[in-house]
N, CA, C and O of each residue as an XYZ file, in Angstrom:
544
protein
N       5.054      1.917      8.020
C       4.613      0.865      7.072
C       3.797     -0.232      8.071
O       4.252     -0.729      9.102
N       2.661     -0.436      7.563
C       1.784     -1.421      8.258
C       0.701     -1.918      7.468
O       0.571     -1.531      6.307
N      -0.134     -2.786      8.012
C      -1.212     -3.285      7.410
C      -2.485     -2.779      8.002
O      -2.671     -2.666      9.213
N      -3.420     -2.459      6.994
C      -4.615     -1.637      7.298
C      -5.739     -2.213      6.518
O      -5.563     -2.636      5.376
N      -6.924     -2.240      7.132
C      -8.169     -2.669      6.552
C      -9.316     -1.512      6.888
O      -9.760     -1.223      7.999
N      -9.663     -0.939      5.605
C     -10.671      0.191      5.771
C     -11.961     -0.377      4.838
O     -11.904     -1.128      3.864
N     -13.100      0.218      5.450
C     -14.349      0.076      4.638
C     -14.393      0.817      3.622
O     -13.971      1.962      3.785
N     -14.885      0.448      2.313
C     -15.346      1.245      1.174
C     -16.547      1.142      0.804
O     -17.160      0.093      1.002
N     -17.106      2.183      0.209
C     -18.532      2.255     -0.289
C     -18.345      2.281     -1.697
O     -17.641      3.120     -2.259
N     -19.098      1.177     -2.399
C     -19.313      1.067     -3.704
C     -20.470      1.409     -4.290
O     -21.435      0.705     -3.994
N     -20.656      2.366     -5.097
C     -21.937      2.927     -5.673
C     -21.943      2.563     -7.128
O     -21.096      3.014     -7.899
N     -22.990      1.669     -7.542
C     -23.085      1.205     -8.905
C     -24.072      2.156     -9.669
O     -25.227      2.297     -9.266
N     -23.652      2.733    -10.656
C     -24.413      3.618    -11.562
C     -25.725      2.840    -11.987
O     -25.632      1.694    -12.426
N     -27.007      3.501    -11.846
C     -28.181      2.880    -12.127
C     -28.291      2.448    -13.493
O     -29.037      1.499    -13.736
N     -27.648      3.015    -14.430
C     -27.502      2.558    -15.834
C     -26.232      1.623    -16.005
O     -25.928      1.304    -17.154
N     -25.574      1.227    -15.091
C     -24.484      0.252    -15.351
C     -23.331      0.643    -15.870
O     -22.470     -0.177    -16.190
N     -23.161      2.114    -16.032
C     -22.078      2.684    -16.642
C     -20.923      2.732    -15.820
O     -19.950      3.294    -16.324
N     -20.793      2.256    -14.625
C     -19.587      2.327    -13.969
C     -20.031      2.159    -12.443
O     -21.204      2.127    -12.071
N     -18.814      2.047    -11.550
C     -18.996      1.931    -10.221
C     -18.028      3.056     -9.660
O     -16.911      3.278    -10.126
N     -18.611      3.747     -8.584
C     -17.608      4.665     -7.949
C     -17.253      4.036     -6.466
O     -17.953      3.193     -5.905
N     -16.114      4.563     -5.967
C     -15.696      3.984     -4.721
C     -15.264      5.025     -3.762
O     -14.386      5.783     -4.175
N     -15.672      5.195     -2.661
C     -15.251      6.140     -1.674
C     -14.998      5.580     -0.324
O     -15.763      4.713      0.099
N     -13.974      6.000      0.412
C     -13.717      5.498      1.628
C     -14.105      6.546      2.705
O     -13.520      7.619      2.850
N     -15.051      6.157      3.369
C     -15.610      6.996      4.330
C     -14.890      7.767      5.425
O     -15.247      8.868      5.844
N     -13.725      6.995      5.887
C     -12.811      7.373      6.792
C     -11.468      8.277      6.248
O     -10.647      8.883      6.937
N     -11.536      8.157      4.859
C     -10.410      8.918      4.198
C     -11.032      9.756      3.263
O     -11.220      9.284      2.142
N     -11.428     11.027      3.521
C     -12.450     11.852      2.688
C     -11.731     12.253      1.259
O     -12.452     12.626      0.333
N     -10.383     12.178      1.097
C      -9.841     12.430     -0.268
C      -9.406     11.216     -1.130
O      -8.690     11.263     -2.130
N      -9.960     10.132     -0.569
C      -9.561      9.117     -1.459
C     -10.802      8.240     -2.110
O     -11.652      7.591     -1.501
N     -10.656      8.405     -3.429
C     -11.686      7.943     -4.229
C     -11.171      7.207     -5.419
O     -10.024      7.458     -5.787
N     -11.818      6.411     -6.002
C     -11.551      5.702     -7.279
C     -12.915      5.169     -8.032
O     -14.032      5.397     -7.567
N     -12.724      4.524     -9.099
C     -14.069      4.083     -9.837
C     -13.466      2.950    -10.690
O     -12.253      2.832    -10.858
N     -14.462      2.062    -11.257
C     -14.156      1.186    -12.403
C     -15.202      0.991    -13.184
O     -16.257      1.535    -12.855
N     -15.156      0.205    -14.344
C     -16.247      0.144    -15.175
C     -17.174     -0.812    -14.944
O     -18.230     -0.880    -15.573
N     -16.757     -1.766    -13.841
C     -17.699     -2.732    -13.300
C     -17.302     -2.956    -11.661
O     -16.550     -2.191    -11.058
N     -17.831     -3.934    -11.166
C     -17.469     -4.102     -9.775
C     -15.962     -4.619     -9.562
O     -15.193     -4.154     -8.722
N     -15.667     -5.653    -10.457
C     -14.279     -6.088    -10.358
C     -13.229     -5.126    -10.582
O     -12.220     -5.118     -9.876
N     -13.423     -4.280    -11.567
C     -12.522     -3.236    -11.896
C     -12.514     -2.282    -10.702
O     -11.415     -1.895    -10.304
N     -13.569     -1.883    -10.120
C     -13.520     -0.953     -9.026
C     -12.904     -1.461     -7.738
O     -12.289     -0.688     -7.003
N     -13.073     -2.897     -7.417
C     -12.415     -3.452     -6.529
C     -10.930     -3.486     -6.691
O     -10.191     -3.188     -5.754
N     -10.460     -3.863     -7.920
C      -8.940     -3.836     -8.230
C      -8.443     -2.440     -8.065
O      -7.324     -2.300     -7.572
N      -9.149     -1.358     -8.423
C      -8.686      0.087     -8.156
C      -8.732      0.466     -6.865
O      -7.871      1.255     -6.477
N      -9.593      0.055     -6.079
C      -9.728      0.304     -4.575
C      -8.628     -0.192     -3.889
O      -8.022      0.476     -3.050
N      -8.297     -1.480     -4.242
C      -7.111     -2.265     -3.568
C      -5.706     -1.538     -3.981
O      -4.696     -1.664     -3.289
N      -5.744     -0.830     -5.078
C      -4.609     -0.129     -5.431
C      -4.477      1.332     -4.805
O      -3.407      1.712     -4.330
N      -5.503      2.050     -4.826
C      -5.565      3.350     -4.287
C      -5.332      3.636     -2.825
O      -4.784      4.651     -2.395
N      -5.798      2.650     -2.114
C      -5.881      2.704     -0.583
C      -4.393      2.586     -0.130
O      -4.009      3.476      0.629
N      -3.487      1.608     -0.487
C      -2.223      1.679     -0.199
C      -1.303      2.762     -0.625
O      -0.370      3.198      0.049
N      -1.678      3.179     -1.886
C      -1.116      4.505     -2.329
C      -1.226      5.636     -1.441
O      -0.258      6.334     -1.137
N      -2.420      5.822     -1.017
C      -2.706      7.120     -0.270
C      -2.237      6.873      0.986
O      -1.765      7.863      1.544
N      -2.223      5.831      1.611
C      -1.721      5.423      3.055
C      -0.316      5.526      2.979
O       0.239      5.972      3.983
N       0.394      5.208      2.000
C       1.918      5.618      1.884
C       2.193      6.989      1.800
O       3.194      7.454      2.344
N       1.332      7.746      1.115
C       1.453      9.269      1.268
C       1.348      9.714      2.609
O       2.168     10.555      2.976
N       0.447      9.287      3.453
C       0.168      9.827      4.781
C       1.254      9.375      5.631
O       1.597     10.054      6.599
N       1.806      8.306      5.348
C       3.054      7.562      6.272
C       4.189      8.575      5.866
O       4.811      9.174      6.744
N       4.462      8.767      4.480
C       5.687      9.522      4.189
C       5.520     10.960      4.641
O       6.549     11.569      4.935
N       4.395     11.555      4.731
C       4.195     12.998      5.115
C       3.990     13.074      6.573
O       3.776     14.164      7.105
N       4.050     11.848      7.328
C       3.647     11.823      8.892
C       2.487     12.588      8.993
O       2.499     13.464      9.858
N       1.399     12.450      8.247
C       0.123     12.892      8.323
C      -0.692     12.024      9.124
O      -0.628     10.816      8.899
N      -1.466     12.468     10.048
C      -2.403     11.689     10.843
C      -3.684     11.076      9.849
O      -4.100     11.826      8.966
N      -4.170      9.997      9.971
C      -5.224      9.785      9.202
C      -6.125      8.739     10.216
O      -5.641      7.985     11.060
N      -7.545      8.909      9.896
C      -8.477      8.378     10.709
C      -8.398      6.821     10.885
O      -8.037      6.113      9.945
N      -8.699      6.369     11.953
C      -8.832      4.897     12.259
C     -10.200      4.458     11.370
O     -11.178      5.179     11.170
N     -10.031      3.307     10.972
C     -11.376      2.718     10.084
C     -12.466      2.640     11.217
O     -12.376      2.430     12.426
N     -13.585      2.901     10.336
C     -14.902      2.760     10.872
C     -15.337      1.440     11.081
O     -14.679      0.623     10.437
N     -16.289      0.942     11.817
C     -16.870     -0.524     11.852
C     -17.716     -0.559     10.521
O     -18.205      0.398      9.923
N     -17.764     -1.865     10.216
C     -18.633     -2.021      9.113
C     -20.216     -1.903      9.323
O     -21.085     -1.835      8.453
N     -20.349     -1.899     10.680
C     -21.771     -1.740     11.034
C     -22.209     -0.327     10.880
O     -23.313     -0.050     10.411
N     -21.236      0.687     11.324
C     -21.489      2.131     11.089
C     -21.621      2.323      9.749
O     -22.663      2.783      9.283
N     -20.622      2.004      9.025
C     -20.723      2.374      7.437
C     -21.810      1.827      6.883
O     -22.500      2.565      6.181
N     -22.191      0.500      7.055
C     -23.562      0.000      6.490
C     -24.678      0.916      6.899
O     -25.475      1.294      6.040
N     -24.802      1.320      8.215
C     -25.934      2.168      8.597
C     -26.076      3.455      7.985
O     -27.166      4.024      7.914
N     -24.763      4.037      7.442
C     -24.801      5.211      6.812
C     -25.132      5.172      5.263
O     -25.256      6.209      4.612
N     -25.251      4.057      4.780
C     -25.648      3.793      3.256
C     -27.163      3.990      3.117
O     -27.909      3.207      3.705
N     -27.641      4.944      2.406
C     -29.092      5.082      2.039
C     -29.241      5.274      0.547
O     -29.885      6.204      0.063
N     -28.606      4.338     -0.164
C     -28.660      4.335     -1.675
C     -28.836      2.856     -1.975
O     -27.973      2.057     -1.613
N     -29.975      2.449     -2.654
C     -30.033      1.061     -3.090
C     -29.084      0.524     -3.887
O     -28.996     -0.699     -3.988
N     -28.173      1.445     -4.619
C     -27.184      1.018     -5.472
C     -25.914      1.046     -4.875
O     -24.912      1.123     -5.587
N     -25.830      0.986     -3.511
C     -24.511      1.205     -2.863
C     -24.328     -0.034     -1.886
O     -25.318     -0.567     -1.384
N     -23.167     -0.435     -1.655
C     -22.766     -1.626     -0.666
C     -21.400     -1.198     -0.175
O     -20.646     -0.455     -0.804
N     -21.150     -1.743      1.025
C     -19.919     -1.448      1.644
C     -19.050     -2.897      1.590
O     -19.569     -4.005      1.452
N     -17.811     -2.666      1.712
C     -16.926     -3.988      1.855
C     -15.708     -3.551      2.452
O     -15.538     -2.336      2.555
N     -14.786     -4.376      2.885
C     -13.485     -4.159      3.322
C     -12.388     -4.227      2.275
O     -12.405     -5.086      1.394
N     -11.444     -3.319      2.380
C     -10.421     -3.238      1.388
C      -9.115     -3.270      2.377
O      -8.999     -2.525      3.350
N      -8.143     -4.257      1.973
C      -6.975     -4.395      2.720
C      -5.714     -3.779      2.051
O      -5.442     -3.895      0.856
N      -5.015     -3.141      2.930
C      -3.760     -2.544      2.337
C      -2.644     -2.849      3.180
O      -2.769     -2.776      4.402
N      -1.345     -3.251      2.536
C      -0.211     -3.548      3.137
C       0.861     -2.588      2.599
O       1.438     -2.811      1.534
N       1.131     -1.424      3.428
C       1.980     -0.346      2.686
C       3.359     -0.800      2.397
O       4.019     -0.337      1.466
N       3.822     -1.796      3.284
C       5.218     -2.206      3.084
C       5.187     -3.150      1.619
O       6.033     -2.939      0.751
N       4.410     -3.921      1.494
C       4.228     -4.785      0.202
C       3.994     -3.847     -0.811
O       4.539     -4.089     -1.888
N       3.267     -2.767     -0.717
C       2.886     -1.755     -1.821
C       4.182     -1.227     -2.250
O       4.481     -1.232     -3.445
N       5.069     -0.712     -1.237
C       6.339     -0.144     -1.668
C       7.227     -1.041     -2.290
O       7.952     -0.613     -3.188
N       7.282     -2.303     -1.924
C       8.016     -3.327     -2.635
C       7.655     -3.481     -4.065
O       8.485     -3.627     -4.962
N       6.529     -3.445     -4.206
C       5.888     -3.865     -5.584
C       6.168     -2.470     -6.362
O       6.608     -2.677     -7.492
N       6.015     -1.057     -6.022
C       5.896     -0.176     -6.702
C       7.238      0.792     -6.787
O       7.388      1.587     -7.714
N       8.096      0.650     -5.823
C       9.375      1.478     -5.659
C      10.442      0.635     -5.497
O      11.020      0.557     -4.413
N      10.817     -0.104     -6.603
C      11.943     -1.100     -6.478
C      13.176     -0.674     -7.194
O      14.020     -1.536     -7.442
N      13.379      0.602     -7.566
C      14.358      1.145     -8.400
C      15.571      1.095     -7.243
O      15.489      1.220     -6.021
N      16.762      0.857     -8.132
C      18.058      0.735     -7.263
C      18.425      2.151     -6.804
O      18.178      3.148     -7.482
N      18.941      2.171     -5.785
C      19.630      3.530     -5.152
C      21.212      3.225     -4.946
O      21.627      2.202     -4.402
N      21.901      4.095     -5.377
C      23.299      3.984     -5.081
C      23.623      4.515     -3.666
O      23.207      5.580     -3.211
N      24.397      3.657     -3.052
C      24.930      3.941     -1.658
C      26.417      3.897     -1.582
O      27.032      2.895     -1.949
N      27.000      4.937     -1.123
C      28.649      4.829     -0.770
C      28.777      4.316      0.541
O      28.094      4.757      1.466
N      29.590      3.430      0.677
C      29.909      2.880      2.088
C      31.370      2.532      2.183
O      32.026      2.420      1.147
N      31.936      2.349      3.409
C      33.242      2.184      3.737
C      33.325      0.905      4.494
O      32.556      0.651      5.422
N      34.303      0.071      4.074
C      34.784     -1.216      4.709
C      36.165     -1.263      5.001
O      36.819     -0.376      4.453
N      36.822     -2.097      5.753
C      38.255     -2.170      5.929
C      38.809     -2.778      4.509
O      38.127     -3.524      3.806
N      40.078     -2.376      4.202
C      40.654     -2.865      2.982
C      40.717     -4.214      3.144
O      40.302     -4.858      2.180
N      41.164     -4.907      4.197
C      41.433     -6.227      4.249
C      40.182     -6.986      4.006
O      40.317     -8.077      3.452
N      38.909     -6.570      4.347
C      37.748     -7.126      4.220
C      37.345     -6.963      2.749
O      36.751     -7.903      2.219
N      37.585     -5.969      2.113
C      37.244     -5.802      0.881
C      38.053     -6.740     -0.137
O      37.569     -7.194     -1.174
N      39.278     -6.946      0.288
C      40.284     -7.996     -0.523
C      39.532     -9.542     -0.309
O      39.221    -10.323     -1.208
N      39.386     -9.683      0.853
C      38.937    -11.091      0.996
C      37.317    -11.363      0.308
O      36.926    -12.437     -0.150
N      36.624    -10.239      0.375
C      35.215    -10.393     -0.149
C      35.489    -10.617     -1.707
O      35.061    -11.627     -2.265
N      36.220     -9.635     -2.394
C      36.396     -9.754     -3.844
C      36.881    -11.184     -4.190
O      36.340    -11.855     -5.069
N      37.935    -11.614     -3.449
C      38.526    -12.957     -3.833
C      37.418    -14.129     -3.698
O      37.481    -15.193     -4.314
N      36.400    -13.767     -2.799
C      35.252    -14.799     -2.717
C      34.136    -14.409     -3.593
O      33.046    -14.923     -3.341
N      34.228    -13.543     -4.633
C      33.096    -12.963     -5.476
C      31.857    -12.688     -4.740
O      30.767    -13.065     -5.169
N      32.002    -12.015     -3.599
C      30.874    -11.448     -2.869
C      30.071    -10.312     -3.600
O      30.664     -9.362     -4.111
N      28.833    -10.427     -3.630
C      27.931     -9.412     -4.283
C      27.767     -8.345     -3.111
O      26.994     -8.645     -2.201
N      28.390     -7.201     -3.064
C      28.180     -6.246     -1.978
C      26.858     -5.769     -1.835
O      26.457     -5.613     -0.682
N      25.949     -5.451     -2.963
C      24.884     -5.042     -2.856
C      23.866     -6.106     -2.411
O      22.809     -5.701     -1.926
N      24.051     -7.235     -2.511
C      23.155     -8.408     -2.231
C      23.244     -8.536     -0.688
O      22.271     -8.575      0.066
N      24.486     -8.591     -0.343
C      24.854     -8.686      1.156
C      24.302     -7.678      1.871
O      23.656     -7.939      2.886
N      24.488     -6.346      1.423
C      23.732     -5.126      2.228
C      22.196     -5.340      2.197
O      21.563     -5.224      3.246
N      21.564     -5.652      1.013
C      20.329     -5.838      1.094
C      19.642     -6.971      1.971
O      18.549     -6.779      2.504
N      20.340     -8.158      2.089
C      20.066     -9.333      3.019
C      20.330     -8.719      4.454
O      19.410     -8.950      5.238
N      21.228     -8.096      4.891
C      21.506     -7.468      6.012
C      20.432     -6.438      6.381
O      19.942     -6.448      7.510
N      20.098     -5.646      5.553
C      19.141     -4.558      5.882
C      17.635     -5.318      6.074
O      16.840     -4.902      6.918
N      17.372     -6.313      5.324
C      16.080     -7.032      5.403
C      16.015     -7.529      6.797
O      15.048     -7.327      7.532
N      17.166     -8.239      7.163
C      17.088     -8.863      8.601
C      17.179     -7.806      9.690
O      16.477     -7.913     10.696
N      17.971     -6.845      9.534
C      17.953     -5.788     10.552
C      16.565     -5.153     10.870
O      16.151     -4.934     12.008
N      15.866     -4.872      9.642
C      14.582     -4.022      9.745
C      13.488     -4.920      9.889
O      12.377     -4.449     10.130
N      13.649     -6.152      9.774
C      12.672     -7.248     10.021
C      11.586     -7.221      8.914
O      10.377     -7.388      9.077
N      12.312     -6.955      7.647
C      11.381     -6.878      6.377
C      10.957     -8.177      5.767
O      10.090     -8.178      4.892
N      11.535     -9.308      6.190
C      11.196    -10.610      5.648
C      10.156    -11.220      6.112
O       9.842    -12.327      5.672
């Protein structure tokens, strides 16, 4: 889980019917939109989604090209390049927040004291994991 910035090529349909988006370094990552704002929003969503897939499957993926190289590759008057940022940890937090039940064991004496003090075990575990994994 990391932060990435990749160049994307936006191609506006000459008749104004939409905008397609391609990531030249990630050949199977595409999206589109009805206009530039919509395409930008969709690009900002598809990039972390696909990078999460690569991370989960431990698949290698290309390093981002320079904007200079990408701009030099554009030969269409209706196309332009821009950078899209992706934070896969933040994307996971936003899209995969369903609760997962975990069974754990603690000493009985600790359980008794914690219950007497109305300790929320789930919250304590989440707080501890957030600190331990440096997720905050």
